[in-house]
ROPAKOL-268813 format. One record per residue: x, y, z of N, C-alpha, C in turn; chain; residue in three letters. Coordinates in nm, 2 decimals. Example, Ala and Ser with C-alpha at 12.3 -4.5 7.8 and 13.67 -1.06 7.14 Angstrom:
+--------+--------+--------+--------+--------+--------+--------+--------+--------+-------+------+
!   n_xx !   n_yy !   n_zz !  ca_xx !  ca_yy !  ca_zz !   c_xx !   c_yy !   c_zz ! chain ! resn !
+--------+--------+--------+--------+--------+--------+--------+--------+--------+-------+------+
!   1.32 !  -0.57 !   0.78 !   1.23 !  -0.45 !   0.78 !   1.32 !  -0.33 !   0.78 !     A !  ALA !
!   1.28 !  -0.22 !   0.71 !   1.37 !  -0.11 !   0.71 !   1.29 !   0.00 !   0.79 !     A !  SER !
+--------+--------+--------+--------+--------+--------+--------+--------+--------+-------+------+
//
This chain:
+--------+--------+--------+--------+--------+--------+--------+--------+--------+-------+------+
!   n_xx !   n_yy !   n_zz !  ca_xx !  ca_yy !  ca_zz !   c_xx !   c_yy !   c_zz ! chain ! resn !
+--------+--------+--------+--------+--------+--------+--------+--------+--------+-------+------+
!   1.30 !   0.44 !  -0.58 !   1.26 !   0.48 !  -0.71 !   1.13 !   0.56 !  -0.70 !     A !  MET !
!   1.13 !   0.68 !  -0.76 !   1.01 !   0.77 !  -0.75 !   0.92 !   0.74 !  -0.86 !     A !  ILE !
!   0.79 !   0.71 !  -0.83 !   0.69 !   0.68 !  -0.93 !   0.66 !   0.80 !  -1.02 !     A !  PRO !
!   0.62 !   0.76 !  -1.14 !   0.57 !   0.86 !  -1.24 !   0.42 !   0.90 !  -1.21 !     A !  LYS !
!   0.35 !   0.79 !  -1.17 !   0.21 !   0.81 !  -1.13 !   0.16 !   0.70 !  -1.04 !     A !  SER !
!   0.06 !   0.73 !  -0.97 !  -0.01 !   0.63 !  -0.88 !  -0.16 !   0.64 !  -0.90 !     A !  ILE !
!  -0.22 !   0.53 !  -0.93 !  -0.37 !   0.54 !  -0.96 !  -0.44 !   0.44 !  -0.87 !     A !  LYS !
!  -0.55 !   0.48 !  -0.81 !  -0.64 !   0.39 !  -0.74 !  -0.74 !   0.33 !  -0.84 !     A !  LEU !
!  -0.75 !   0.20 !  -0.83 !  -0.85 !   0.13 !  -0.92 !  -0.99 !   0.18 !  -0.89 !     A !  SER !
!  -1.07 !   0.16 !  -0.99 !  -1.21 !   0.20 !  -0.97 !  -1.29 !   0.13 !  -0.86 !     A !  ASP !
!  -1.25 !   0.00 !  -0.84 !  -1.31 !  -0.07 !  -0.74 !  -1.24 !  -0.06 !  -0.60 !     A !  ASN !
!  -1.14 !   0.02 !  -0.59 !  -1.07 !   0.05 !  -0.47 !  -0.99 !  -0.07 !  -0.41 !     A !  LYS !
!  -0.97 !  -0.17 !  -0.49 !  -0.91 !  -0.29 !  -0.44 !  -0.76 !  -0.30 !  -0.47 !     A !  LYS !
!  -0.71 !  -0.20 !  -0.54 !  -0.56 !  -0.20 !  -0.57 !  -0.52 !  -0.06 !  -0.62 !     A !  SER !
!  -0.39 !  -0.05 !  -0.61 !  -0.33 !   0.07 !  -0.67 !  -0.23 !   0.03 !  -0.78 !     A !  ILE !
!  -0.22 !   0.11 !  -0.88 !  -0.12 !   0.09 !  -0.99 !  -0.02 !   0.19 !  -0.98 !     A !  GLN !
!   0.11 !   0.15 !  -0.98 !   0.22 !   0.25 !  -0.97 !   0.30 !   0.23 !  -1.10 !     A !  ILE !
!   0.32 !   0.35 !  -1.17 !   0.39 !   0.35 !  -1.29 !   0.52 !   0.42 !  -1.27 !     A !  GLU !
!   0.63 !   0.37 !  -1.32 !   0.76 !   0.43 !  -1.31 !   0.81 !   0.48 !  -1.45 !     A !  TYR !
!   0.91 !   0.57 !  -1.45 !   0.95 !   0.63 !  -1.57 !   1.01 !   0.53 !  -1.67 !     A !  SER !
!   1.05 !   0.42 !  -1.63 !   1.11 !   0.32 !  -1.72 !   0.99 !   0.23 !  -1.78 !     A !  ASN !
!   0.87 !   0.28 !  -1.76 !   0.75 !   0.21 !  -1.81 !   0.72 !   0.08 !  -1.74 !     A !  ASN !
!   0.78 !   0.05 !  -1.62 !   0.75 !  -0.06 !  -1.54 !   0.63 !  -0.02 !  -1.45 !     A !  ASN !
!   0.55 !  -0.12 !  -1.42 !   0.43 !  -0.10 !  -1.34 !   0.43 !  -0.20 !  -1.22 !     A !  PHE !
!   0.38 !  -0.16 !  -1.11 !   0.35 !  -0.25 !  -1.00 !   0.20 !  -0.23 !  -0.97 !     A !  LEU !
!   0.13 !  -0.34 !  -0.95 !  -0.01 !  -0.34 !  -0.91 !  -0.01 !  -0.41 !  -0.77 !     A !  ILE !
!  -0.06 !  -0.34 !  -0.67 !  -0.06 !  -0.38 !  -0.53 !  -0.20 !  -0.38 !  -0.48 !     A !  LEU !
!  -0.25 !  -0.50 !  -0.43 !  -0.38 !  -0.51 !  -0.37 !  -0.40 !  -0.44 !  -0.24 !     A !  LYS !
!  -0.52 !  -0.39 !  -0.22 !  -0.54 !  -0.31 !  -0.10 !  -0.52 !  -0.40 !   0.03 !     A !  SER !
!  -0.56 !  -0.53 !   0.02 !  -0.53 !  -0.62 !   0.14 !  -0.38 !  -0.63 !   0.17 !     A !  SER !
!  -0.30 !  -0.65 !   0.06 !  -0.16 !  -0.66 !   0.08 !  -0.10 !  -0.53 !   0.14 !     A !  PHE !
!  -0.15 !  -0.42 !   0.09 !  -0.10 !  -0.29 !   0.14 !  -0.14 !  -0.27 !   0.29 !     A !  LEU !
!  -0.26 !  -0.31 !   0.32 !  -0.31 !  -0.29 !   0.46 !  -0.22 !  -0.38 !   0.55 !     A !  ARG !
!  -0.20 !  -0.50 !   0.51 !  -0.12 !  -0.60 !   0.58 !   0.03 !  -0.55 !   0.60 !     A !  GLU !
!   0.08 !  -0.48 !   0.50 !   0.22 !  -0.43 !   0.51 !   0.23 !  -0.28 !   0.54 !     A !  HIS !
!   0.13 !  -0.23 !   0.60 !   0.14 !  -0.09 !   0.64 !   0.25 !  -0.07 !   0.73 !     A !  SER !
!   0.34 !   0.03 !   0.71 !   0.45 !   0.06 !   0.80 !   0.42 !   0.14 !   0.92 !     A !  PRO !
!   0.30 !   0.12 !   0.97 !   0.25 !   0.19 !   1.09 !   0.30 !   0.13 !   1.22 !     A !  SER !
!   0.30 !   0.20 !   1.33 !   0.33 !   0.15 !   1.46 !   0.24 !   0.04 !   1.50 !     A !  ALA !
!   0.11 !   0.05 !   1.46 !   0.01 !  -0.05 !   1.48 !   0.05 !  -0.19 !   1.42 !     A !  GLU !
!   0.11 !  -0.18 !   1.31 !   0.15 !  -0.31 !   1.24 !   0.28 !  -0.36 !   1.28 !     A !  ASN !
!   0.35 !  -0.29 !   1.37 !   0.48 !  -0.34 !   1.42 !   0.47 !  -0.47 !   1.50 !     A !  LYS !
!   0.35 !  -0.48 !   1.56 !   0.33 !  -0.60 !   1.65 !   0.29 !  -0.72 !   1.56 !     A !  ASN !
!   0.38 !  -0.81 !   1.53 !   0.35 !  -0.92 !   1.44 !   0.23 !  -1.01 !   1.48 !     A !  LYS !
!   0.21 !  -1.02 !   1.61 !   0.10 !  -1.10 !   1.65 !  -0.03 !  -1.04 !   1.61 !     A !  LYS !
!  -0.04 !  -0.91 !   1.62 !  -0.16 !  -0.84 !   1.58 !  -0.19 !  -0.86 !   1.43 !     A !  GLN !
!  -0.08 !  -0.86 !   1.35 !  -0.09 !  -0.88 !   1.20 !  -0.15 !  -1.02 !   1.18 !     A !  ILE !
!  -0.09 !  -1.12 !   1.24 !  -0.14 !  -1.26 !   1.22 !  -0.29 !  -1.27 !   1.26 !     A !  GLU !
!  -0.33 !  -1.21 !   1.36 !  -0.47 !  -1.22 !   1.41 !  -0.56 !  -1.14 !   1.31 !     A !  LYS !
!  -0.51 !  -1.03 !   1.25 !  -0.59 !  -0.95 !   1.16 !  -0.58 !  -0.98 !   1.02 !     A !  SER !
!  -0.49 !  -1.07 !   0.98 !  -0.46 !  -1.10 !   0.84 !  -0.59 !  -1.13 !   0.76 !     A !  LYS !
!  -0.67 !  -1.22 !   0.81 !  -0.80 !  -1.25 !   0.74 !  -0.89 !  -1.13 !   0.73 !     A !  ASN !
!  -0.89 !  -1.05 !   0.83 !  -0.98 !  -0.93 !   0.82 !  -0.94 !  -0.83 !   0.72 !     A !  SER !
!  -0.82 !  -0.84 !   0.67 !  -0.77 !  -0.74 !   0.57 !  -0.81 !  -0.79 !   0.43 !     A !  PHE !
!  -0.87 !  -0.91 !   0.42 !  -0.90 !  -0.96 !   0.28 !  -1.01 !  -0.87 !   0.21 !     A !  SER !
!  -1.09 !  -0.80 !   0.29 !  -1.20 !  -0.73 !   0.22 !  -1.18 !  -0.58 !   0.23 !     A !  THR !
!  -1.06 !  -0.54 !   0.29 !  -1.04 !  -0.39 !   0.31 !  -1.02 !  -0.32 !   0.17 !     A !  VAL !
!  -1.07 !  -0.20 !   0.16 !  -1.05 !  -0.12 !   0.04 !  -0.97 !   0.01 !   0.08 !     A !  LEU !
!  -0.93 !   0.07 !  -0.03 !  -0.86 !   0.20 !  -0.01 !  -0.95 !   0.31 !  -0.05 !     A !  ILE !
!  -0.98 !   0.40 !   0.05 !  -1.07 !   0.51 !   0.02 !  -1.00 !   0.63 !  -0.05 !     A !  ASN !
!  -0.87 !   0.65 !  -0.01 !  -0.81 !   0.77 !  -0.06 !  -0.66 !   0.75 !  -0.05 !     A !  LYS !
!  -0.59 !   0.82 !  -0.15 !  -0.44 !   0.83 !  -0.15 !  -0.40 !   0.97 !  -0.12 !     A !  ILE !
!  -0.32 !   1.00 !  -0.02 !  -0.27 !   1.13 !   0.01 !  -0.12 !   1.14 !  -0.01 !     A !  GLU !
!  -0.08 !   1.25 !  -0.07 !   0.06 !   1.28 !  -0.08 !   0.12 !   1.32 !   0.06 !     A !  SER !
!   0.24 !   1.27 !   0.08 !   0.32 !   1.31 !   0.20 !   0.45 !   1.37 !   0.15 !     A !  VAL !
!   0.45 !   1.50 !   0.14 !   0.57 !   1.57 !   0.08 !   0.60 !   1.51 !  -0.06 !     A !  GLY !
!   0.73 !   1.50 !  -0.09 !   0.76 !   1.44 !  -0.22 !   0.83 !   1.31 !  -0.21 !     A !  ASN !
!   0.81 !   1.24 !  -0.09 !   0.88 !   1.12 !  -0.07 !   0.79 !   1.00 !  -0.03 !     A !  TYR !
!   0.65 !   1.02 !  -0.02 !   0.57 !   0.91 !   0.03 !   0.42 !   0.94 !   0.00 !     A !  ALA !
!   0.34 !   0.84 !   0.03 !   0.19 !   0.85 !   0.03 !   0.14 !   0.79 !   0.16 !     A !  ILE !
!   0.02 !   0.84 !   0.19 !  -0.06 !   0.78 !   0.30 !  -0.18 !   0.73 !   0.24 !     A !  ARG !
!  -0.21 !   0.60 !   0.27 !  -0.33 !   0.54 !   0.22 !  -0.44 !   0.54 !   0.33 !     A !  LEU !
!  -0.56 !   0.58 !   0.30 !  -0.67 !   0.58 !   0.39 !  -0.76 !   0.46 !   0.36 !     A !  VAL !
!  -0.76 !   0.36 !   0.45 !  -0.83 !   0.24 !   0.42 !  -0.98 !   0.25 !   0.48 !     A !  PHE !
!  -1.07 !   0.17 !   0.43 !  -1.20 !   0.18 !   0.47 !  -1.23 !   0.12 !   0.61 !     A !  ASP !
!  -1.13 !   0.05 !   0.67 !  -1.14 !   0.00 !   0.81 !  -1.10 !   0.11 !   0.91 !     A !  ASP !
!  -1.07 !   0.23 !   0.86 !  -1.03 !   0.34 !   0.95 !  -0.88 !   0.36 !   0.96 !     A !  GLY !
!  -0.80 !   0.26 !   0.91 !  -0.65 !   0.27 !   0.93 !  -0.60 !   0.38 !   0.83 !     A !  HIS !
!  -0.52 !   0.47 !   0.88 !  -0.46 !   0.58 !   0.80 !  -0.33 !   0.63 !   0.85 !     A !  ASN !
!  -0.26 !   0.55 !   0.94 !  -0.14 !   0.60 !   1.00 !  -0.01 !   0.55 !   0.94 !     A !  THR !
!  -0.02 !   0.47 !   0.84 !   0.10 !   0.42 !   0.77 !   0.15 !   0.51 !   0.66 !     A !  GLY !
!   0.27 !   0.55 !   0.66 !   0.32 !   0.63 !   0.55 !   0.41 !   0.54 !   0.47 !     A !  ILE !
!   0.38 !   0.53 !   0.34 !   0.45 !   0.44 !   0.25 !   0.55 !   0.52 !   0.17 !     A !  PHE !
!   0.67 !   0.51 !   0.20 !   0.78 !   0.59 !   0.12 !   0.79 !   0.52 !  -0.01 !     A !  SER !
!   0.84 !   0.60 !  -0.11 !   0.86 !   0.55 !  -0.24 !   0.95 !   0.42 !  -0.24 !     A !  TRP !
!   1.05 !   0.43 !  -0.16 !   1.15 !   0.31 !  -0.15 !   1.08 !   0.19 !  -0.09 !     A !  GLU !
!   1.00 !   0.21 !   0.01 !   0.92 !   0.10 !   0.08 !   0.82 !   0.04 !  -0.02 !     A !  TYR !
!   0.75 !   0.12 !  -0.09 !   0.65 !   0.07 !  -0.19 !   0.72 !  -0.01 !  -0.30 !     A !  LEU !
!   0.83 !   0.03 !  -0.35 !   0.90 !  -0.04 !  -0.45 !   0.95 !  -0.17 !  -0.40 !     A !  TYR !
!   1.01 !  -0.17 !  -0.28 !   1.06 !  -0.29 !  -0.22 !   0.95 !  -0.40 !  -0.20 !     A !  LYS !
!   0.84 !  -0.36 !  -0.14 !   0.74 !  -0.46 !  -0.11 !   0.67 !  -0.50 !  -0.24 !     A !  ILE !
!   0.66 !  -0.40 !  -0.34 !   0.59 !  -0.42 !  -0.46 !   0.67 !  -0.52 !  -0.55 !     A !  GLY !
!   0.80 !  -0.51 !  -0.56 !   0.88 !  -0.60 !  -0.63 !   0.87 !  -0.74 !  -0.57 !     A !  VAL !
!   0.88 !  -0.75 !  -0.44 !   0.87 !  -0.87 !  -0.37 !   0.73 !  -0.94 !  -0.40 !     A !  LYS !
!   0.63 !  -0.86 !  -0.39 !   0.49 !  -0.92 !  -0.42 !   0.48 !  -0.97 !  -0.56 !     A !  ALA !
!   0.54 !  -0.90 !  -0.66 !   0.53 !  -0.94 !  -0.80 !   0.60 !  -1.07 !  -0.83 !     A !  GLN !
!   0.70 !  -1.11 !  -0.74 !   0.78 !  -1.23 !  -0.76 !   0.70 !  -1.35 !  -0.73 !     A !  ASP !
!   0.59 !  -1.34 !  -0.66 !   0.51 !  -1.46 !  -0.63 !   0.43 !  -1.52 !  -0.74 !     A !  PHE !
+--------+--------+--------+--------+--------+--------+--------+--------+--------+-------+------+
//
């Protein structure tokens, strides 16, 4: 599902994704850092060790990647994960169910 808009919160702790059907997803920066689809995050053991360190991570910038994804630049230096529209929706809906 292609978003209508994506907005970084003023405190850089979350992004708000709006869809054309007026549905919204709000995703925390720590959640997005933890679920970054980068090669670095493929190692589950690394994630478990780093999980607590993600609790204070912020998003410095959102960059467009073509018309299919965004790249998030985190304040811990991580910027290699490309979040496709499909992936963002999938993890966003799952996160909202909690």
